C-alpha positions as CSV (number, residue, x, y, z in Angstrom):
1,M,0.0,0.0,0.0
2,K,2.8,2.4,1.0
3,K,4.8,1.6,-2.1
4,S,1.9,2.3,-4.5
5,F,1.2,5.5,-2.7
6,F,4.7,6.7,-3.1
7,T,4.7,5.6,-6.7
8,F,1.6,7.6,-7.3
9,I,3.1,10.7,-5.7
10,G,6.3,10.3,-7.7
11,L,4.3,9.9,-11.0
12,A,2.2,13.0,-10.2
13,L,5.2,15.1,-9.5
14,V,6.8,14.0,-12.8
15,L,3.6,14.8,-14.7
16,L,3.2,18.2,-13.0
17,S,6.8,19.2,-13.7
18,A,6.6,18.1,-17.3
19,G,3.5,20.3,-17.9
20,S,5.2,23.4,-16.6
21,C,8.3,23.2,-18.8
22,K,6.7,25.4,-21.5
23,K,9.1,28.0,-22.7
24,E,7.6,31.5,-22.4
25,L,7.8,33.8,-25.3
26,P,10.1,36.9,-24.7
27,V,8.6,40.3,-24.1
28,Y,10.2,43.4,-25.5
29,S,9.5,46.5,-23.5
30,F,10.5,50.2,-23.7
31,R,10.0,53.5,-22.0
32,I,10.8,57.0,-23.4
33,V,12.2,59.9,-21.3
34,V,12.0,63.3,-22.9
35,V,14.4,66.1,-21.8
36,N,15.5,69.5,-23.0
37,E,19.0,70.4,-23.9
38,D,19.7,71.2,-20.2
39,G,18.6,67.7,-19.1
40,I,15.4,68.9,-17.5
41,R,12.6,66.4,-18.1
42,I,9.6,67.6,-20.2
43,Q,6.1,66.8,-19.1
44,N,3.1,66.5,-21.5
45,A,5.3,65.9,-24.6
46,L,3.8,63.9,-27.4
47,V,5.7,60.8,-28.2
48,R,5.4,58.5,-31.2
49,A,7.4,55.2,-31.6
50,T,7.0,53.3,-34.9
51,A,9.0,51.3,-37.3
52,P,10.4,53.6,-40.0
53,V,8.7,51.7,-42.9
54,V,5.4,52.1,-44.8
55,N,2.4,50.5,-43.1
56,A,4.4,49.7,-39.9
57,I,2.6,47.4,-37.4
58,P,4.3,48.8,-34.3
59,D,2.8,52.2,-33.7
60,F,2.8,53.6,-30.2
61,N,1.5,57.0,-29.2
62,D,1.9,58.4,-25.7
63,T,2.3,61.6,-23.6
64,T,4.9,62.0,-21.0
65,N,3.9,62.2,-17.3
66,V,5.0,64.8,-14.7
67,F,8.4,62.9,-14.6
68,G,8.9,63.4,-18.3
69,E,8.5,59.7,-19.2
70,T,6.0,57.6,-20.9
71,G,4.5,54.4,-19.5
72,V,6.2,51.1,-20.3
73,H,5.1,49.8,-23.7
74,T,5.5,46.1,-24.8
75,Y,5.8,44.5,-28.2
76,P,5.9,40.8,-28.9
77,Y,8.9,40.9,-31.4
78,E,12.4,42.2,-31.6
79,A,12.4,45.5,-33.4
80,V,14.1,48.9,-34.0
81,L,11.7,51.7,-33.5
82,Q,12.0,55.3,-34.6
83,V,10.9,57.7,-31.8
84,K,9.7,61.3,-32.2
85,A,8.9,63.6,-29.3
86,S,7.4,67.1,-29.6
87,K,5.7,69.7,-27.5
88,G,3.6,72.7,-28.6
89,G,1.3,73.3,-31.4
90,N,1.7,72.9,-35.2
91,P,4.5,73.5,-35.8
92,P,5.8,72.3,-32.4
93,L,7.9,74.6,-30.1
94,V,10.4,71.8,-29.5
95,E,11.1,68.5,-31.2
96,G,13.5,65.6,-30.9
97,C,14.0,62.0,-32.2
98,G,16.0,58.9,-31.8
99,F,15.9,55.1,-32.3
100,V,15.4,52.4,-29.8
101,K,16.3,48.7,-30.2
102,L,14.0,46.4,-28.2
103,I,15.8,43.7,-26.2
104,A,14.1,40.6,-24.9
105,D,12.8,40.5,-21.4
106,S,14.1,43.9,-20.4
107,V,12.8,47.5,-20.3
108,V,14.9,49.6,-22.7
109,E,14.9,53.3,-21.8
110,L,15.6,55.9,-24.5
111,K,16.3,59.6,-23.6
112,V,15.1,61.9,-26.3
113,V,16.5,65.5,-26.3
114,V,14.1,68.0,-27.7
115,L,15.5,71.2,-29.3
116,P,13.7,74.3,-30.4
117,Y,11.9,73.7,-33.7
118,S,13.4,75.6,-36.6
119,G,11.4,74.9,-39.7
120,G,12.0,71.2,-40.1
121,A,15.7,71.4,-39.6
122,S,15.7,69.6,-36.3
123,G,17.2,66.4,-37.7
124,C,14.1,64.2,-37.4
């Protein structure tokens, strides 16, 4: 009786551990921090992160919080995203851009420096 009980427990443990060996898919996360040229964080800046190709699937839009950063965004695939940040009307008062490469299972943080807008010559 004891032998069959221990055999049952051993078999149950093997089955439970085999079912939990599923490999989880990686998650690619990022956050954007917007600062001015003096390094002061900018709140309420509009931020757009997308792949620099026509009809890109990754397309994130956000606004920075009081700490000058967006929330954490996730994407299911490895990607390089073009990031543009601006503040003001149309045309914006300040604008900046950069690129972020997403890394599996980590939160990548990109700091975008916004400069005064000068007729489309901001480099973005």
